[in-house]
C-alpha positions as CSV (number, residue, x, y, z in Angstrom):
1,M,0.0,-0.1,-0.1
2,N,1.3,3.7,-1.4
3,P,2.1,5.2,2.7
4,F,0.2,7.8,2.5
5,L,-2.5,5.6,1.8
6,K,-1.2,3.9,4.9
7,K,-1.2,7.4,7.1
8,I,-4.4,8.0,6.0
9,T,-6.4,4.6,6.4
10,V,-4.4,4.9,9.6
11,F,-5.5,8.4,10.7
12,I,-9.5,7.7,9.4
13,S,-9.7,4.4,11.7
14,L,-8.1,6.9,15.1
15,F,-10.6,8.9,14.5
16,Y,-13.1,7.1,14.2
17,L,-12.1,4.4,16.9
18,A,-12.0,7.7,19.7
19,I,-15.3,9.2,18.9
20,F,-16.2,5.2,19.4
21,L,-15.2,4.8,22.0
22,S,-16.8,8.3,23.4
23,F,-19.5,8.5,22.2
24,I,-20.0,4.9,24.2
25,I,-18.0,6.5,27.8
26,S,-20.3,9.7,27.5
27,N,-23.4,7.5,27.3
28,Y,-22.3,4.9,29.9
29,I,-21.7,8.1,32.7
30,I,-25.7,9.3,31.6
31,S,-27.0,6.7,32.0
32,K,-25.9,6.4,35.2
33,R,-26.6,9.8,36.4
34,A,-29.6,10.9,34.1
35,D,-32.5,11.8,36.2
36,Y,-36.1,11.9,34.8
37,K,-37.5,12.3,38.3
38,L,-41.4,13.7,38.5
39,D,-42.9,15.4,41.3
40,P,-43.4,12.4,43.6
41,K,-47.4,13.3,43.4
42,I,-47.1,12.8,39.3
43,N,-48.9,9.5,39.0
44,K,-50.5,10.7,35.9
45,I,-48.5,11.6,32.5
46,I,-49.2,12.4,28.7
47,I,-46.6,12.0,25.5
48,G,-46.8,12.3,22.2
49,N,-46.2,15.6,19.5
50,S,-47.2,19.1,19.7
51,Q,-50.7,18.5,19.3
52,P,-51.4,17.2,22.6
53,Q,-48.6,19.4,24.0
54,C,-50.7,22.6,23.2
55,A,-53.8,21.1,24.5
56,Y,-53.3,20.1,28.2
57,N,-51.9,22.8,30.3
58,D,-50.8,20.8,33.9
59,S,-51.6,23.6,35.5
60,L,-55.2,22.7,35.8
61,I,-54.9,19.4,35.7
62,N,-54.4,17.3,39.0
63,N,-51.3,14.7,40.0
64,F,-50.6,15.6,35.7
65,K,-47.9,16.2,33.7
66,N,-47.8,17.1,30.0
67,L,-44.5,15.7,28.4
68,A,-45.1,15.7,25.1
69,K,-43.1,17.3,22.4
70,S,-43.8,18.8,19.0
71,G,-42.2,16.6,16.6
72,E,-42.0,13.5,18.3
73,T,-42.5,10.3,17.5
74,Y,-43.6,7.0,18.7
75,F,-40.0,6.0,18.2
76,Y,-38.2,8.5,21.2
77,N,-41.7,8.3,22.8
78,Y,-40.9,4.9,24.0
79,Y,-37.7,5.6,25.0
80,K,-38.9,8.2,27.1
81,L,-41.3,6.6,28.8
82,K,-39.2,3.6,29.5
83,A,-36.3,5.8,31.5
84,L,-39.7,7.8,33.0
85,I,-41.1,4.1,34.2
86,K,-38.3,3.4,35.0
87,Q,-37.0,6.8,37.7
88,N,-40.9,7.0,39.4
89,T,-42.5,4.1,40.6
90,Q,-45.6,6.0,41.2
91,L,-46.4,6.7,37.7
92,D,-49.5,3.9,37.5
93,T,-51.2,5.9,34.3
94,V,-50.0,7.3,30.8
95,F,-52.4,8.8,28.2
96,I,-50.4,8.7,24.4
97,E,-51.6,10.7,21.5
98,F,-53.1,9.2,19.2
99,S,-54.7,11.3,16.1
100,N,-55.0,10.2,12.4
101,T,-51.9,12.0,12.1
102,N,-49.8,9.3,13.7
103,I,-50.9,6.6,11.5
104,L,-48.4,8.2,8.3
105,E,-45.4,7.5,7.0
106,R,-44.0,10.7,7.1
107,E,-44.4,9.8,11.0
108,D,-41.6,6.9,10.1
109,Q,-39.4,9.5,7.9
110,K,-39.9,12.1,11.3
111,I,-37.4,9.0,13.4
112,W,-34.4,9.9,11.2
113,E,-34.4,12.7,9.6
114,T,-31.3,14.8,10.7
115,A,-33.3,17.4,12.7
116,Y,-35.8,15.9,14.4
117,M,-32.3,13.1,14.9
118,N,-30.1,16.5,16.1
119,H,-33.5,16.8,18.1
120,F,-34.1,14.4,19.8
121,F,-31.5,11.3,19.6
122,P,-29.1,13.1,22.8
123,N,-31.8,12.5,24.7
124,Y,-32.4,9.4,24.5
125,S,-29.1,7.8,23.4
126,F,-28.0,5.6,26.3
127,M,-31.2,4.1,26.3
128,L,-31.6,2.8,22.5
129,N,-30.5,-0.7,21.6
130,L,-28.1,-2.4,18.2
131,E,-30.5,-2.9,16.6
132,D,-32.3,0.6,16.9
133,Y,-28.9,2.2,15.4
134,Y,-28.6,0.4,12.6
135,L,-31.8,1.2,11.8
136,L,-30.8,4.9,12.0
137,F,-27.9,4.7,10.2
138,L,-29.3,2.6,7.2
139,K,-31.3,5.2,6.6
140,N,-29.9,8.2,7.1
141,P,-26.0,7.1,7.6
142,V,-24.8,11.0,6.8
143,G,-27.1,12.9,9.8
144,F,-26.5,9.6,11.8
145,Q,-22.9,10.3,12.1
146,K,-23.9,13.9,12.3
147,T,-25.9,13.4,15.1
148,I,-23.4,10.8,16.8
149,F,-21.4,14.1,16.6
150,K,-24.1,16.6,18.5
151,T,-24.7,14.0,21.4
152,I,-20.7,13.5,22.5
153,K,-20.9,17.3,22.3
154,E,-24.2,17.9,24.4
155,N,-22.8,14.2,26.9
156,T,-19.7,16.5,27.7
157,S,-21.6,19.1,28.5
158,R,-23.7,17.7,30.9
159,I,-20.8,15.9,32.2
160,R,-18.5,18.4,32.6
161,K,-21.2,21.0,34.0
162,S,-22.5,18.2,36.1
163,N,-26.0,18.7,34.6
164,Y,-27.8,15.7,34.7
165,N,-31.5,17.0,34.2
166,Y,-33.3,15.3,31.6
167,K,-36.8,17.0,32.9
168,D,-36.4,20.2,30.9
169,S,-35.4,18.6,27.6
170,I,-38.0,15.7,27.3
171,G,-41.5,18.2,27.3
172,R,-43.9,20.1,28.5
173,Y,-47.0,21.3,28.0
174,W,-46.6,24.7,25.2
175,Y,-48.6,28.1,26.2
176,L,-49.8,29.2,22.5
177,K,-51.2,32.4,22.4
178,R,-51.7,32.9,18.6
179,Q,-55.4,32.1,17.0
180,K,-55.2,31.8,13.3
181,V,-58.7,30.4,12.4
182,K,-59.8,32.8,10.2
183,A,-56.9,33.6,8.3
184,I,-56.2,30.0,7.5
185,L,-59.4,29.3,6.6
186,D,-59.2,32.2,4.4
187,S,-56.0,31.3,2.6
188,T,-56.2,31.0,-1.0
189,T,-53.6,27.2,-0.1
190,H,-55.9,26.1,2.5
191,K,-59.1,26.2,-0.2
192,T,-57.0,24.3,-2.9
193,I,-56.0,21.8,-0.2
194,N,-59.3,21.4,1.3
195,N,-60.3,20.8,-2.9
196,K,-58.7,17.6,-2.6
197,K,-59.2,14.3,-2.0
198,L,-56.8,11.5,-1.5
199,N,-57.6,8.1,-3.2
200,T,-54.6,6.1,-1.0
201,I,-52.4,6.8,1.8
202,K,-49.2,5.0,2.7
203,L,-49.6,3.9,6.6
204,S,-46.5,4.1,9.4
205,K,-44.4,1.0,8.8
206,Y,-41.7,1.5,11.2
207,D,-43.2,4.4,14.2
208,L,-46.6,2.0,14.7
209,V,-43.9,-1.0,16.2
210,Y,-42.7,1.0,18.9
211,L,-46.7,2.4,19.5
212,E,-46.4,-1.6,20.1
213,K,-43.3,-1.6,22.4
214,I,-45.0,0.9,24.5
215,I,-48.0,-0.9,25.4
216,K,-46.6,-4.0,26.2
217,L,-44.5,-2.0,28.2
218,C,-46.9,-0.3,29.6
219,Q,-48.8,-4.2,30.4
220,N,-45.7,-5.1,31.3
221,N,-44.6,-2.2,34.1
222,N,-48.5,-3.1,35.4
223,I,-48.9,1.0,33.9
224,T,-53.0,1.7,32.7
225,L,-52.5,3.0,28.7
226,F,-55.1,5.0,27.3
227,L,-55.1,5.8,23.6
228,I,-56.3,9.2,22.9
229,R,-57.4,11.5,20.1
230,S,-56.9,15.0,21.8
231,P,-59.0,18.2,19.9
232,Y,-58.4,19.7,16.6
233,H,-60.1,21.7,14.9
234,P,-63.2,20.2,12.6
235,K,-61.4,22.1,9.1
236,F,-58.3,19.9,9.6
237,Q,-57.8,17.9,6.7
238,V,-57.3,14.3,8.6
239,D,-60.5,12.6,8.4
240,Q,-59.7,11.5,4.9
241,Y,-57.7,9.4,6.9
242,E,-60.6,8.4,9.0
243,L,-61.2,4.9,7.2
244,D,-57.9,3.4,7.6
245,Y,-57.3,5.0,11.1
246,Q,-60.4,3.5,12.7
247,K,-59.0,0.3,10.8
248,L,-56.1,0.5,12.6
249,L,-57.5,1.0,16.3
250,S,-60.5,-2.1,15.4
251,E,-57.7,-4.3,14.7
252,R,-53.7,-3.9,16.1
253,F,-54.4,-2.0,18.8
254,N,-58.0,-3.3,20.3
255,T,-56.4,-3.7,23.3
256,V,-56.1,-0.8,24.0
257,T,-58.9,1.9,25.4
258,F,-59.3,4.4,22.8
259,F,-60.9,7.9,24.5
260,D,-61.7,10.5,21.3
261,F,-62.2,14.4,22.1
262,K,-62.0,15.2,18.2
263,K,-65.3,17.1,18.5
264,F,-64.5,18.4,22.2
265,S,-66.2,21.8,21.5
266,L,-64.4,25.5,21.4
267,E,-64.6,28.4,19.3
268,D,-62.8,29.2,16.6
269,H,-60.8,31.6,19.1
270,E,-59.8,28.7,20.9
271,Y,-57.5,27.1,18.4
272,A,-53.9,28.4,17.8
273,D,-54.6,27.2,13.9
274,L,-56.3,23.9,12.5
275,Q,-54.6,21.2,14.8
276,H,-53.5,23.2,17.7
277,L,-54.8,25.0,20.7
278,N,-53.7,28.1,22.3
279,Y,-54.4,29.4,25.7
280,K,-58.0,29.6,25.6
281,G,-59.0,26.3,24.3
282,A,-56.7,24.6,26.3
283,A,-57.3,25.9,29.4
284,K,-61.2,24.8,29.2
285,Y,-60.9,21.7,27.9
286,S,-58.0,20.8,31.1
287,L,-59.8,21.7,32.9
288,Y,-63.1,19.2,31.9
289,F,-59.7,16.6,31.3
290,N,-59.8,17.1,35.2
291,E,-63.2,17.4,36.4
292,L,-63.3,13.7,34.1
293,L,-60.2,12.0,36.1
294,S,-60.7,13.7,39.6
295,N,-64.4,12.0,39.7
296,N,-62.9,8.4,38.1
297,K,-65.7,8.7,35.4
298,K,-65.7,7.6,32.4
299,L,-63.6,9.6,30.1
């Protein structure tokens, strides 16, 4: 082998070995010290994406914590919940968002798209297994390597600062002030979308597998799990997926109790947009939800 090429090969090999060791060692340290502990009074949580994040004002719901996060898929929900269950033995009830948007193939893309990996992977990387690493690398090798570098950087920063608190980075209630329903409905873009008819849709192949893992995780830990569909505006264009959605519910997730609040009565000014509630809608809905929980009524 050419001496120059040999030096380059050795350098690259040592570089990747150093990266690999840094990742493994920093993840090991984090795994021993990561703090996901909640207030001991919190025995109920909700996880999911931005829809529940904006809908449940947990300051108005007793013994309840909103840990949903915008853009987060079931893949990352699973590892979040795994960490929370391990450190919070008081948890006995979990609500997880299951809406029409959650069933689409685009949710799979969010697992390994670089922007999403960069945002979510560092919080849960120390819990993932080899199969998960392989999936991320296989689907996006360049993005996965970039995310590894970011994870090492964040892990190193946490270790250096002795900051192992993950509670503030894994989800919270999102207080939205905006109210854009009228502007959206009046827009040309929405009118164009409204006139389109969907012939076929592609369902999630990977992400829904992690919803099944969440169900099994709760069962194994004697935690009551509910699938829940939070309110959204009647003009939100997702009802075109309803038949596929109901089919999944009845055939694949029929062992889990499902609560449907998509038609919860709200005024246009109580929505931030067609998919999300603003703080007014969240307050109204959260008080109603709290009453149901407090009275132990069937939701």
